[in-house]
C-alpha positions in Angstrom: 3.1 -6.4 -8.2 4.7 -4.3 -10.7 8.1 -3.3 -10.8 7.6 0.4 -11.7 4.9 0.4 -8.5 7.6 -1.2 -6.2 10.1 1.3 -7.1 7.4 4.0 -6.5 6.3 3.3 -3.1 10.5 2.8 -2.5 10.8 6.2 -3.5 7.7 8.1 -1.3 8.8 10.3 1.8 10.2 8.7 4.2 10.0 10.4 8.3 13.4 10.7 10.2 13.5 7.5 11.9 13.3 6.0 8.5 9.4 5.0 8.8 7.3 5.7 5.9 5.3 8.8 5.6 2.6 7.7 3.9 0.3 5.1 5.7 -1.3 3.3 3.1 -1.3 3.6 -1.1 -4.8 2.7 -2.9 -3.5 2.3 -6.4 -5.6 1.9 -9.6 -5.7 2.4 -13.5 -3.9 -1.0 -14.5 -7.2 -3.3 -13.8 -4.3 -5.5 -12.2 -5.4 -7.4 -8.4 -2.7 -6.4 -5.6 -2.5 -6.4 -2.2 1.3 -6.4 -0.1 3.2 -4.7 1.5 6.3 -3.3 -0.4 9.0 -1.0 1.3 6.6 -1.0 5.2 3.6 0.8 3.0 0.7 -1.6 2.8 -1.3 -0.8 -0.5 -4.2 -2.0 -2.7 -5.2 -2.2 -6.3 -8.7 -4.1 -6.6 -8.8 -4.9 -10.2 -11.5 -3.6 -12.4 -15.3 -3.9 -12.7 -16.0 -3.5 -8.6 -15.8 -6.8 -9.3 -13.3 -7.0 -6.2 -13.1 -4.9 -3.0 -10.2 -4.0 -1.4 -9.2 -3.2 2.7 -6.4 -2.0 4.2 -7.0 -2.1 7.9 -4.9 1.2 9.8 -4.6 0.9 13.1 -3.8 4.0 15.7 -1.4 3.9 17.8 2.4 3.4 17.9 3.0 0.1 18.3 1.2 -1.8 15.3 1.3 -1.8 11.9 -0.7 -1.8 8.8 -1.7 -5.1 7.1 -3.3 -5.6 3.7 -6.6 -8.1 4.8 
């Protein structure tokens, strides 16, 4: 992951309890491959040219956390 993306994710709004307000980030433009969780927010960036496919599972409910698959 690029330093800029990590800093951007860390600055995104949070709920009153500190949980991320954003459920997931689908990034693009830089043509790099990223898939991880930063600042509690799963993100994907699936490369370029349509060669790769990214998937983020976002479960419903308060007991689950999102994950990058």
